[in-house]
C-alpha positions in Angstrom: 53.8 -77.7 44.2 56.6 -76.2 46.4 59.9 -78.0 46.2 62.4 -77.4 49.1 66.1 -78.3 48.7 68.1 -75.9 50.9 71.6 -75.6 49.7 73.0 -75.2 53.2 70.8 -77.7 55.0 73.7 -80.1 55.8 75.8 -77.2 57.3 73.4 -75.9 59.8 74.2 -78.2 62.7 76.0 -76.2 65.3 77.1 -77.1 68.8 76.3 -74.1 71.0 73.1 -72.7 72.3 71.5 -69.4 71.4 68.7 -69.5 73.8 69.2 -71.5 77.0 67.2 -74.8 77.0 66.9 -77.0 80.0 64.5 -79.7 81.3 62.8 -80.1 84.7 61.2 -83.3 86.0 57.4 -82.9 86.0 56.1 -86.4 86.7 57.4 -89.9 86.7 56.3 -93.4 87.5 54.7 -94.2 84.1 55.1 -97.4 82.2 56.6 -96.8 78.7 54.9 -93.5 78.1 54.8 -92.5 74.4 52.4 -89.6 74.0 50.9 -86.7 75.9 47.8 -84.6 75.0 45.4 -82.2 76.6 41.7 -81.6 75.9 41.5 -77.8 76.4 41.6 -78.0 80.2 44.4 -78.4 82.8 44.4 -82.2 82.6 47.2 -84.0 80.7 46.5 -87.4 79.1 49.5 -89.8 79.1 49.5 -92.6 76.5 51.3 -95.8 77.7 52.6 -98.2 75.1 51.0 -101.1 76.9 47.5 -99.9 76.2 46.5 -97.5 78.9 45.9 -93.8 79.0 46.3 -92.1 82.3 45.3 -88.6 83.5 47.5 -86.1 85.3 45.2 -83.6 87.0 46.0 -79.9 87.2 47.3 -80.2 90.7 49.9 -82.8 89.6 48.1 -85.9 91.0 47.7 -89.0 88.8 44.2 -90.6 88.7 44.4 -94.1 90.1 42.0 -95.4 87.4 43.2 -95.2 83.8 41.1 -93.0 81.4 41.2 -95.9 78.9 42.5 -99.4 79.1 42.7 -101.5 75.9 45.7 -103.5 76.9 43.8 -106.8 76.2 43.2 -106.1 72.5 46.6 -104.8 71.4 50.1 -106.2 70.6 53.0 -104.4 72.2 56.7 -104.5 72.4 59.4 -103.1 70.1 57.6 -100.5 68.1 54.1 -101.9 68.6 51.5 -100.9 71.1 49.2 -98.0 71.8 50.9 -95.3 69.8 48.8 -92.2 69.3 45.9 -90.2 70.7 43.8 -87.3 69.3 40.8 -85.6 70.7 38.0 -84.5 68.4 37.9 -80.7 67.9 34.3 -80.8 69.3 35.2 -83.1 72.1 33.5 -80.9 74.7 30.2 -81.7 73.0 30.6 -85.1 71.5 33.1 -86.8 73.8 34.9 -88.5 70.9 38.6 -89.3 70.9 40.8 -91.4 68.5 43.6 -93.8 69.2 46.2 -95.5 67.0 47.3 -99.0 68.0 48.6 -102.3 66.7 46.1 -105.0 67.2 46.6 -108.6 68.3 47.8 -109.5 64.8 50.3 -106.6 64.8 48.4 -104.6 62.2 47.5 -100.9 62.5 44.1 -99.9 63.8 42.7 -96.4 64.2 39.5 -96.3 66.3 37.2 -93.9 67.9 36.2 -94.2 71.6 33.8 -92.1 73.7 34.1 -90.6 77.2 31.8 -91.8 79.9 29.0 -89.2 79.9 28.8 -89.4 83.7 32.5 -89.2 84.4 34.9 -86.9 82.4 37.9 -88.8 83.8 36.9 -92.2 82.4 36.3 -93.5 78.9 33.9 -96.2 77.9 36.3 -99.1 77.0 33.5 -100.8 75.1 32.7 -97.8 72.9 35.2 -98.6 70.1 34.2 -97.7 66.6 36.8 -98.9 64.1 37.8 -96.1 61.7 40.6 -97.4 59.5 43.1 -100.2 59.6 45.8 -101.7 57.4 48.2 -104.6 57.5 51.8 -104.3 58.7 54.2 -106.6 57.0 56.9 -106.2 59.7 56.8 -105.2 63.4 58.6 -101.9 63.0 57.9 -98.6 61.3 54.3 -98.3 62.3 54.2 -94.5 62.5 51.2 -94.1 64.8 50.7 -90.4 65.4 47.3 -88.8 65.2 46.3 -85.1 65.0 43.4 -83.0 63.8 44.5 -80.3 61.5 43.1 -76.8 61.3 40.8 -78.0 58.6 39.1 -80.4 61.1 40.3 -83.5 59.3 42.2 -86.3 61.1 45.8 -86.8 60.0 47.5 -90.2 60.5 51.2 -91.0 60.2 52.0 -94.3 58.6 55.4 -95.9 58.4 56.7 -97.8 55.4 55.9 -101.2 56.9 59.3 -102.0 58.4 62.3 -104.2 57.9 65.1 -101.9 56.6 65.5 -99.9 53.4 61.8 -100.3 52.5 62.2 -103.6 50.6 58.8 -103.3 49.1 59.2 -99.7 48.0 55.9 -99.0 49.7 56.6 -95.4 50.6 56.7 -94.4 46.9 53.6 -96.6 46.0 50.4 -94.6 46.0 48.5 -97.9 45.8 49.4 -98.6 49.5 48.8 -96.7 52.7 52.2 -97.4 54.1 54.9 -94.7 54.2 52.4 -91.9 54.1 50.6 -89.1 55.9 46.9 -89.9 55.6 44.0 -87.4 55.9 40.4 -88.5 56.5 37.1 -86.9 57.4 35.7 -88.6 60.5 32.5 -86.5 60.6 31.2 -87.4 57.2 31.5 -91.2 56.5 30.9 -92.4 53.0 31.6 -95.4 50.7 30.7 -97.9 53.4 33.5 -96.7 55.6 33.4 -95.0 59.0 35.2 -92.0 57.5 35.1 -90.0 54.3 37.7 -88.7 51.8 38.1 -85.0 51.8 37.4 -83.6 48.3 40.7 -81.8 48.2 42.9 -84.8 49.0 45.4 -85.0 46.2 44.2 -88.2 44.7 40.5 -87.9 45.6 39.5 -87.3 42.0 41.7 -89.9 40.4 39.5 -92.4 38.6 41.9 -95.4 39.3 40.1 -97.3 42.1 43.4 -98.8 43.3 45.0 -95.5 44.3 44.6 -94.8 47.9 42.5 -91.6 48.2 43.3 -91.2 51.9 46.9 -90.2 51.0 47.8 -86.6 51.8 51.6 -87.0 51.4 54.0 -89.9 50.7 57.6 -90.9 50.5 58.0 -91.1 54.3 60.0 -93.8 56.1 58.7 -93.6 59.7 57.0 -90.3 60.5 56.8 -91.2 64.2 55.7 -87.7 65.2 54.3 -84.7 63.4 52.6 -81.5 64.5 50.8 -78.4 63.3 52.0 -74.9 64.1 48.8 -72.8 63.7 50.6 -69.5 64.3 52.6 -69.8 61.0 50.2 -72.4 59.4 53.0 -75.0 59.1 53.0 -78.7 59.3 56.2 -80.2 60.8 57.1 -83.9 60.2 60.1 -85.6 61.8 61.0 -88.7 59.8 63.2 -91.4 61.3 66.2 -92.1 59.1 67.7 -95.4 57.9 71.4 -95.6 58.7 72.9 -92.2 58.4 70.5 -89.2 58.5 67.5 -88.0 60.5 65.3 -85.4 58.9 62.8 -82.6 59.7 60.3 -81.4 57.2 58.3 -78.2 57.2 55.6 -77.2 54.7 52.5 -75.1 54.7 49.4 -76.9 55.9 47.7 -76.5 52.5 50.4 -78.2 50.5 49.0 -81.5 49.3 50.4 -84.4 47.4 54.1 -83.8 48.4 56.6 -86.6 47.9 59.2 -86.5 50.7 61.6 -88.8 48.8 62.0 -92.0 50.8 63.4 -94.6 49.8 65.0 -92.6 46.9 66.7 -90.3 49.4 67.5 -90.4 53.1 67.2 -86.8 54.0 69.0 -85.0 51.2 71.3 -87.9 50.4 70.7 -90.6 47.7 69.7 -93.9 49.2 68.2 -96.0 46.4 67.4 -93.9 43.3 66.5 -96.7 41.0 63.2 -95.8 39.1 62.9 -92.7 41.2 61.3 -89.3 40.3 63.4 -86.3 39.4 64.7 -84.3 42.3 62.4 -81.5 41.2 59.4 -83.6 42.0 60.5 -84.3 45.6 60.2 -82.2 48.7 63.4 -82.3 50.8 63.8 -81.6 54.5 64.4 -78.1 56.0 66.9 -79.6 58.4 68.7 -82.9 59.0 71.4 -84.3 61.3 73.8 -87.3 60.9 74.0 -90.4 63.0 77.1 -89.2 64.6 74.7 -87.2 66.7 71.9 -89.8 67.3 70.0 -92.6 65.6 66.2 -92.0 65.8 64.5 -88.6 65.8 61.4 -87.8 67.9 59.6 -84.8 66.5 57.9 -82.2 68.7 56.3 -78.8 68.5 57.0 -75.2 67.8 57.1 -73.5 71.2 54.1 -71.1 71.5 54.0 -70.8 75.2 54.0 -67.6 77.2 56.5 -68.4 80.0 59.8 -68.2 78.1 60.4 -65.5 75.6 63.7 -66.7 74.2 62.4 -70.0 72.7 59.2 -68.7 71.1 59.0 -69.8 67.5 61.6 -72.6 67.8 60.7 -76.1 66.7 61.8 -78.7 69.2 63.0 -82.2 68.5 65.0 -84.9 70.3 66.9 -88.1 69.6 66.0 -91.4 71.2 69.6 -92.8 71.3 71.9 -89.9 72.1 69.6 -87.9 74.4 70.0 -84.9 72.1 67.5 -82.1 72.4 67.6 -79.6 69.5 65.7 -76.8 67.8 65.1 -75.5 64.3 64.3 -71.9 63.8 62.2 -70.3 61.0 65.2 -70.0 58.7 66.0 -73.7 59.0 69.0 -73.3 61.4 69.3 -76.5 63.5 71.0 -76.1 66.8 72.0 -78.8 69.3 70.9 -77.8 72.8 72.8 -80.6 74.5 72.5 -84.3 75.4 70.2 -85.0 78.3 69.8 -88.3 80.1 66.7 -89.9 78.6 65.4 -92.0 75.8 63.2 -89.3 74.2 60.2 -90.6 72.4 57.8 -87.7 72.2 56.8 -84.2 73.1 53.5 -82.8 74.3 51.8 -79.5 74.9 49.5 -78.4 77.7 46.5 -76.1 77.3 48.8 -73.0 77.7 51.1 -74.3 74.9 54.0 -75.0 77.3 56.1 -78.0 76.2 56.9 -81.3 77.7 59.3 -84.1 76.7 58.7 -87.8 77.3 61.3 -90.4 78.4 60.1 -93.9 77.6 61.7 -94.9 80.9 58.7 -93.5 82.6 59.3 -89.7 83.2 57.8 -86.5 81.8 59.9 -83.3 81.9 59.0 -79.7 81.2 61.0 -77.8 78.6 62.5 -74.6 80.0 63.9 -71.6 78.2 66.4 -69.1 79.7 64.4 -65.9 79.7 61.2 -65.5 81.6 58.7 -63.4 79.6 58.6 -59.8 80.8 62.1 -59.8 82.3 63.7 -58.1 79.3 62.6 -54.9 77.6 63.9 -55.6 74.2 65.0 -58.4 71.8 68.7 -58.2 71.4 68.5 -59.8 68.0 66.2 -57.1 66.7 68.7 -54.4 67.8 71.8 -55.9 66.3 73.0 -55.2 62.7 75.7 -57.3 61.1 77.0 -56.0 57.8 77.9 -57.0 55.2 76.5 -60.5 55.0 77.8 -62.3 53.0 81.2 -60.9 53.8 84.8 -61.6 52.7 87.3 -59.2 54.4 85.6 -57.5 57.4 82.2 -57.5 59.1 80.8 -54.9 61.4 78.5 -55.3 64.4 76.3 -52.4 65.6 74.1 -52.8 68.7 71.5 -50.1 69.3 71.0 -48.7 72.8 73.5 -51.2 74.3 77.2 -52.1 74.6 78.8 -55.1 73.0 80.7 -57.2 75.6 81.8 -60.2 73.5 81.8 -61.4 69.9 82.5 -65.0 69.1 82.5 -66.8 65.8 81.8 -70.5 65.5 82.2 -72.8 62.6 79.6 -75.4 61.6 81.1 -78.0 64.0 80.6 -75.6 66.9 84.3 -74.7 67.3 85.3 -71.2 68.2 87.3 -69.6 65.4 87.3 -66.1 66.7 86.6 -64.5 70.0 87.1 -61.0 71.5 86.0 -60.0 75.0 85.6 -56.7 76.8 84.8 -54.8 73.6 82.7 -52.2 75.5 81.4 -50.2 72.5 78.2 -50.4 70.5 80.1 -50.7 67.2 82.8 -53.2 66.3 84.5 -54.2 63.0 86.5 -57.5 62.9 88.6 -59.0 60.2 87.5 -62.4 58.7 90.1 -62.5 55.9 91.9 -65.5 57.5 88.7 -67.6 57.6 87.7 -70.1 54.9 84.6 -69.6 52.9 81.5 -71.2 54.4 78.7 -70.8 57.0 79.6 -69.5 60.5 77.6 -68.3 63.5 78.3 -65.1 65.3 77.3 -65.0 69.0 77.1 -61.5 70.4 76.8 -60.8 74.1 75.7 -57.5 75.5 77.1 -55.7 78.6 73.9 -56.8 80.3 74.6 -60.4 79.6 72.0 -60.9 76.9 73.0 -62.8 73.8 71.9 -63.4 70.3 73.3 -65.4 67.4 73.4 -64.5 63.7 74.3 -66.7 60.8 77.3 -65.3 58.8 78.2 -66.4 55.3 81.9 -65.9 54.4 82.7 -65.8 50.7 
């Protein structure tokens, strides 16, 4: 089992942008939107917390009739409501889709519905088939996200049941479904249920009948949003923190049975370590940020669209409280892209893998990068060498086939500690002997105005 505890994870929050990130209003007028999905065509399905799913057509118009309306059978308000939506991988043939909602008692219910066979823009509100449900002891921390993995199984995020500090220690308890990522087979029901247990689930073969065989991973506080990046075969989970830290987890999609550490740890920081496993048995986040920068993380997706070349491969997240939009790259570097006006609750993809971000106030925005694909003939980062790294006295920058205009060094708080302009050569050596040991970021801008950022370790 892979264990991740990056030594530098707490130092990688910088306050400048490498790629340019902006947002553009796409559509507004929704009532507490929480989720956005597509079904392999140009329509977008918007989940509203109050129990309705609405369709945005490819021409930008919103259908007057909801795709689904289950507002009469749910409880809503605070963290309750219609929370998640996933379309079956074979939706084009079977018309099945799955929703996660809190029922009239406030408990979690995951159910299957069917599209109207005569109208692709309307579901059959009376076609509900209950799949799995479980009690919620408190009104918060319901999780609620749904997604089909590359294996064809349905994954369900389940919060720790609420209150604060996980008073029942449910996230660490494999005899409960709360505080977990669940994985079930909706195509092969068994055991009197409307779903089956995949044979390779981590506890599927355990003879103890009390252990929940649906569990894929545990030790999660409130994994409000997770996503799969099929390009790199990674699973990303953004887990909402308690009082001090928000965390982002990334693992290979095949890694089963991982314990993400809550309530023993909040991010990489001890929270309540009584009767906890050893650190070596836990999986720690690839990145985290403190509550000086927000209070509640909303996870997103790795950008795999084709419009913007400078943000490809970056995982996007946002914060509900501060308006922060940020990214994490493949090396775990977390970068603040700025605070934007909105209470960000979720992201979504369209059929072309372009990204959207959702403000619970009613608006959906497009995520924009700074470089349109095809407008640059090389990647500046691939042409830049920075040696040595780690370094102690001097560091040299060499840019192939281009001229260096500016070199700036930033510390982990985003403050400029060195800057030189109008360099106008392809090779430049600078002295770093006056800088303290630690992690820095070097931003290099070419004469053509292109920029890249490299992480520099000073010993």
